[in-house]
C-alpha positions as CSV (number, residue, x, y, z in Angstrom):
1,M,157.3,66.6,-138.8
2,R,156.0,64.3,-135.9
3,R,152.5,65.3,-136.4
4,M,152.8,64.2,-140.1
5,Q,154.4,61.0,-139.0
6,R,151.5,60.3,-136.8
7,F,149.1,61.3,-139.6
8,A,150.7,58.7,-142.0
9,A,150.7,55.9,-139.4
10,A,146.9,56.7,-138.9
11,L,146.3,56.5,-142.6
12,M,148.0,53.2,-142.8
13,L,146.0,51.8,-140.0
14,T,142.7,53.0,-141.5
15,A,143.5,51.5,-144.9
16,A,144.5,48.2,-143.3
17,L,141.2,48.0,-141.5
18,S,139.2,49.0,-144.6
19,F,141.1,46.2,-146.5
20,S,140.3,43.6,-144.0
21,A,136.6,44.6,-144.1
22,S,136.5,44.5,-147.9
23,A,138.2,41.1,-147.9
24,R,135.3,39.6,-145.9
25,G,132.9,40.7,-148.6
26,A,130.4,43.5,-149.0
27,A,128.2,44.1,-146.1
28,P,124.4,44.3,-146.4
29,R,122.7,47.6,-146.6
30,G,122.7,49.1,-143.1
31,S,119.8,51.1,-141.3
32,A,121.4,54.5,-141.9
33,R,119.6,56.4,-144.6
34,I,119.8,59.6,-146.4
35,G,117.5,62.3,-144.7
36,G,118.2,65.5,-146.7
37,T,119.5,66.9,-149.9
38,F,120.9,70.0,-151.6
39,L,118.9,71.6,-154.3
40,Q,121.2,73.5,-156.8
41,L,118.9,75.9,-158.7
42,V,119.7,76.7,-162.3
43,A,118.2,78.8,-165.1
44,Q,116.2,75.7,-166.4
45,H,114.3,75.5,-163.2
46,G,112.6,78.6,-164.3
47,D,110.9,76.6,-167.0
48,W,109.6,73.8,-164.7
49,K,105.9,73.5,-164.2
50,P,104.2,73.1,-160.8
51,E,103.8,69.3,-161.5
52,N,107.6,68.9,-162.1
53,W,108.1,70.2,-158.5
54,R,105.4,68.0,-157.1
55,D,107.0,65.0,-158.8
56,L,110.4,65.9,-157.4
57,F,109.0,66.2,-153.8
58,G,107.2,63.0,-154.2
59,Q,110.6,61.5,-155.0
60,F,112.1,63.2,-151.9
61,R,109.3,61.5,-149.8
62,Q,110.1,58.0,-151.2
63,I,113.8,58.5,-150.3
64,G,113.1,59.9,-146.9
65,V,114.2,63.5,-147.3
66,S,113.2,65.8,-144.2
67,Q,115.4,68.5,-145.0
68,L,116.3,70.6,-148.1
69,V,119.3,72.9,-148.4
70,V,118.6,75.4,-151.3
71,Q,122.3,76.0,-152.3
72,W,121.6,79.6,-153.4
73,T,118.6,81.9,-154.2
74,L,120.9,84.4,-156.2
75,Y,123.4,83.1,-158.6
76,E,125.6,86.0,-159.6
77,D,122.7,88.3,-160.9
78,T,120.1,85.7,-161.5
79,A,117.3,85.4,-158.8
80,F,115.1,82.4,-158.2
81,F,112.5,84.4,-156.5
82,T,110.1,87.1,-157.5
83,T,112.0,90.4,-157.3
84,K,112.6,93.8,-158.8
85,S,116.2,94.0,-157.7
86,Y,117.7,91.4,-160.0
87,K,117.2,89.5,-163.1
88,Q,114.8,86.6,-162.3
89,V,114.2,83.4,-164.1
90,N,110.9,82.9,-166.0
91,A,108.9,81.3,-163.2
92,P,110.8,81.9,-160.0
93,P,110.4,78.6,-158.0
94,L,111.2,79.5,-154.5
95,E,107.6,80.1,-153.4
96,T,106.5,76.7,-154.9
97,I,109.5,75.0,-153.2
98,L,108.6,76.5,-149.8
99,R,104.7,75.6,-150.2
100,L,105.5,72.0,-151.1
101,A,108.0,71.8,-148.3
102,D,105.2,72.8,-146.1
103,E,102.9,70.1,-147.3
104,H,105.7,67.4,-147.0
105,K,106.9,68.5,-143.7
106,V,110.3,69.3,-145.1
107,R,112.6,71.8,-143.4
108,V,114.2,74.3,-145.8
109,V,117.5,76.1,-145.3
110,L,117.9,78.9,-148.0
111,G,121.2,79.6,-149.4
112,L,122.0,83.3,-150.1
113,A,124.1,85.1,-152.7
114,H,126.5,83.0,-154.8
115,D,129.3,84.3,-156.7
116,P,130.9,81.8,-159.3
117,G,134.2,83.8,-159.2
118,F,134.5,83.2,-155.4
119,W,137.5,80.7,-155.7
120,L,139.5,83.2,-157.9
121,K,138.8,86.3,-156.0
122,I,140.0,84.9,-152.6
123,R,143.3,84.2,-154.1
124,R,144.2,87.8,-154.5
125,D,145.9,90.3,-152.2
126,P,144.3,90.1,-148.7
127,A,143.3,93.8,-148.8
128,L,141.3,93.1,-151.9
129,V,139.9,89.9,-150.5
130,E,138.6,91.8,-147.5
131,V,136.9,94.4,-149.6
132,Y,135.4,91.6,-151.7
133,L,134.2,89.6,-148.8
134,R,132.6,92.8,-147.3
135,R,130.6,93.4,-150.5
136,L,129.6,89.8,-150.6
137,R,128.3,89.9,-146.9
138,L,126.3,93.1,-147.5
139,R,124.8,91.6,-150.5
140,S,123.7,88.4,-148.8
141,Q,122.4,90.4,-145.8
142,D,120.3,92.7,-148.1
143,L,119.1,89.4,-150.0
144,A,117.9,87.9,-146.7
145,R,116.0,91.1,-145.9
146,E,114.2,90.9,-149.3
147,I,113.4,87.1,-149.1
148,L,112.4,87.0,-145.4
149,P,108.8,88.5,-145.9
150,L,108.1,85.5,-148.2
151,A,110.0,82.9,-146.3
152,A,108.6,83.9,-142.9
153,T,105.1,82.8,-144.1
154,H,106.2,79.2,-144.5
155,A,106.5,76.8,-141.6
156,S,109.2,75.0,-143.6
157,F,111.6,77.9,-143.4
158,A,114.4,77.0,-140.9
159,G,117.2,79.5,-141.7
160,W,120.0,80.5,-143.9
161,Y,123.0,78.8,-145.6
162,I,126.0,80.6,-146.6
163,P,127.0,79.3,-150.1
164,Q,130.7,80.0,-149.9
165,E,132.4,76.8,-148.8
166,I,135.3,76.6,-146.5
167,E,138.3,74.3,-147.0
168,D,141.9,73.8,-145.8
169,T,143.9,75.4,-148.6
170,S,142.9,79.0,-149.1
171,W,143.1,80.2,-145.6
172,R,146.4,78.9,-144.2
173,D,148.1,82.1,-143.8
174,R,147.3,84.4,-140.8
175,E,146.1,87.4,-142.5
176,P,143.6,85.9,-144.9
177,R,142.4,83.6,-142.2
178,Q,141.6,86.5,-139.8
179,I,139.8,88.2,-142.7
180,L,137.7,85.1,-143.2
181,F,136.9,84.7,-139.5
182,D,135.8,88.4,-139.3
183,H,133.7,88.0,-142.3
184,L,131.8,85.0,-141.0
185,R,131.2,86.6,-137.6
186,D,129.8,89.7,-139.1
187,L,127.7,87.8,-141.7
188,A,126.2,85.3,-139.2
189,R,125.5,87.9,-136.7
190,G,123.8,90.1,-139.3
191,L,121.7,87.1,-140.4
192,H,120.6,86.4,-136.7
193,E,119.6,90.0,-136.3
194,I,117.4,89.9,-139.5
195,S,115.6,86.7,-138.6
196,P,116.0,85.9,-134.8
197,G,115.5,82.2,-134.0
198,K,116.5,81.0,-137.3
199,E,119.7,78.9,-137.9
200,V,122.7,80.0,-139.9
201,A,124.6,77.1,-141.6
202,I,128.0,77.0,-143.4
203,S,129.7,74.1,-145.2
204,G,133.3,72.9,-145.7
205,F,135.5,70.1,-146.9
206,S,139.2,69.0,-146.7
207,N,141.5,68.8,-149.7
208,A,143.6,66.7,-147.4
209,H,146.4,69.4,-147.6
210,S,146.4,69.5,-143.8
211,D,146.5,66.6,-141.3
212,P,143.3,66.1,-139.2
213,R,144.8,67.8,-136.1
214,A,145.6,71.0,-138.0
215,F,142.1,70.7,-139.6
216,E,140.4,70.5,-136.2
217,E,142.5,73.5,-134.9
218,F,141.5,75.6,-137.9
219,W,137.7,74.9,-137.5
220,T,137.9,75.2,-133.6
221,A,139.3,78.9,-134.1
222,M,136.9,79.8,-136.8
223,L,133.8,78.5,-134.9
224,G,135.0,80.5,-131.9
225,K,134.3,83.6,-133.9
226,A,131.6,82.7,-136.4
227,E,128.2,82.9,-134.9
228,V,126.9,80.0,-137.0
229,D,124.7,77.1,-135.7
230,V,125.3,74.3,-138.1
231,V,128.4,73.0,-140.0
232,L,127.8,70.8,-143.0
233,F,130.9,68.7,-143.8
234,Q,131.2,67.5,-147.3
235,D,132.8,64.1,-147.2
236,G,134.7,64.7,-150.5
237,V,134.4,61.1,-151.8
238,G,132.7,61.9,-155.1
239,A,135.1,64.6,-156.0
240,Q,138.0,62.3,-154.8
241,K,139.2,64.8,-152.4
242,L,139.1,62.2,-149.7
243,S,138.8,58.4,-150.1
244,L,136.5,56.3,-148.0
245,D,139.5,55.0,-146.1
246,Y,140.3,58.4,-144.7
247,V,136.8,60.0,-144.2
248,D,136.8,58.9,-140.6
249,L,139.9,60.8,-139.7
250,Y,138.5,64.1,-140.9
251,L,135.0,63.5,-139.5
252,T,136.5,62.9,-136.1
253,A,138.4,66.1,-136.3
254,I,135.6,68.3,-137.5
255,R,133.2,66.7,-134.9
256,K,135.6,67.6,-132.2
257,A,135.7,71.2,-133.4
258,V,132.0,71.5,-133.9
259,V,131.0,69.9,-130.6
260,G,133.7,71.7,-128.7
261,R,132.0,75.1,-129.8
262,S,128.6,73.9,-129.1
263,K,127.4,73.7,-132.7
264,K,125.7,71.0,-134.7
265,L,127.5,68.9,-137.3
266,Q,125.7,67.6,-140.4
267,V,127.5,65.4,-142.8
268,V,127.0,65.7,-146.5
269,V,127.7,62.5,-148.7
270,E,128.5,63.1,-152.3
271,I,126.5,60.6,-154.2
272,F,128.3,61.1,-157.5
273,R,131.5,60.1,-159.2
274,Q,133.4,62.9,-160.7
275,T,134.7,62.2,-164.2
276,D,136.3,65.4,-165.3
277,G,137.4,69.0,-164.1
278,P,139.4,70.0,-161.1
279,P,140.7,68.6,-158.8
280,L,141.1,65.6,-161.2
281,R,142.6,67.7,-163.8
282,E,144.0,71.2,-163.6
283,T,141.6,72.4,-166.4
284,G,138.3,71.3,-167.7
285,T,134.6,71.5,-166.8
286,F,133.2,69.6,-163.9
287,K,131.4,66.4,-165.0
288,A,130.1,63.6,-162.8
289,V,127.8,60.6,-163.0
290,P,125.9,58.9,-160.2
291,A,127.8,56.8,-157.9
292,P,127.3,53.0,-157.3
293,L,124.8,52.4,-154.7
294,E,127.1,50.1,-152.7
295,R,129.6,53.1,-152.3
296,I,126.8,55.4,-151.3
297,D,125.6,53.0,-148.6
298,R,129.1,52.9,-147.1
299,Q,129.3,56.7,-147.2
300,V,126.0,57.1,-145.4
301,E,126.9,54.4,-142.8
302,I,130.0,56.3,-142.0
303,A,128.3,59.8,-142.1
304,A,125.5,58.7,-139.7
305,K,128.1,57.8,-136.9
306,Y,129.2,61.6,-136.8
307,S,126.2,63.5,-138.0
308,S,123.9,64.9,-135.2
309,L,121.3,65.8,-137.9
310,P,120.0,63.8,-140.9
311,V,122.7,62.8,-143.4
312,V,122.4,65.2,-146.5
313,A,123.0,64.0,-150.1
314,F,124.8,66.1,-152.8
315,S,122.6,65.9,-154.5
316,I,119.4,64.0,-155.3
317,P,117.9,66.0,-158.2
318,E,121.1,65.5,-160.3
319,Y,122.2,62.0,-159.3
320,M,119.3,60.1,-157.6
321,S,116.2,61.1,-159.5
322,P,114.7,60.6,-162.9
323,F,115.1,64.3,-163.4
324,G,118.9,63.6,-163.6
325,G,118.7,61.3,-166.5
326,A,118.5,57.5,-167.0
327,E,121.4,56.5,-164.6
328,A,120.2,58.8,-161.9
329,G,116.8,57.3,-162.4
330,K,118.2,53.8,-162.0
331,L,119.9,54.8,-158.9
332,Y,116.7,56.2,-157.4
333,Q,114.8,53.0,-158.1
334,A,117.5,50.9,-156.6
335,Y,117.7,53.1,-153.5
336,V,114.0,53.2,-152.8
337,A,113.5,49.3,-153.6
338,P,112.4,47.4,-150.5
């Protein structure tokens, strides 16, 4: 109870400071800039021509992108690389992405196997969750072995990204939490054995269902077992999981956990504004539009205070690029304008 009282008081103080700042008027654009982006591959990318990818990387250069996180290379049973093991898209883009990243001096972290049913499957009986995660772990490790001969030929290849995101709701009970910790330990250890010297990254966010101290304790315990190198923390502003008033509190907590375990923290700013789907509503399909530039600038300024690596956007192709539509194109033009 005392912890929650301290938490509430901290939230009130942060809100008051934020109100005082806004009352003085919007600040001019700061020096902090976006330095990376996620790339969420979908089936339509199999129909892209090489010039489409070249145009996208040209936009990345204008924005200042030096790192690319490919969110997954296998979505359920659809592969985005040349393979005989899975169903692949028409023109698998992974080799083109790596080649262009080489040319543009962009570091690439490759996401592994993604299961769209992850969130439902981890809500089951712990014994079933343990079996499910073991199968997912083996699948990702097999995938890394298959991709490595291609990836290793490219200077841009920096390591692996585990697509399953970690938050503060699903793992509150002791038994599921221990299953998760063991899963991440074995998965990261296996990936390091497959590709020595390459980083392993995971991402997480807060639903604000735990206070920052409990959030820090959870991540400290997990990172004590998980042999990962980088933690990408999603600020949650676009999905309205956290407001700009409270992001500092959770970033402080996650930074203490990450630094305390000698890992690196990279902050992800959500450059969209969610308009439908959970958590805004219990049902519905996720829908979002590009966020206002003024809000994104504030997010980036906050993120840069905590991130030991370039601030990453989620995500430029959908929300800050002409490839994302008219509004995303306008945001791109506004962002790169002198």
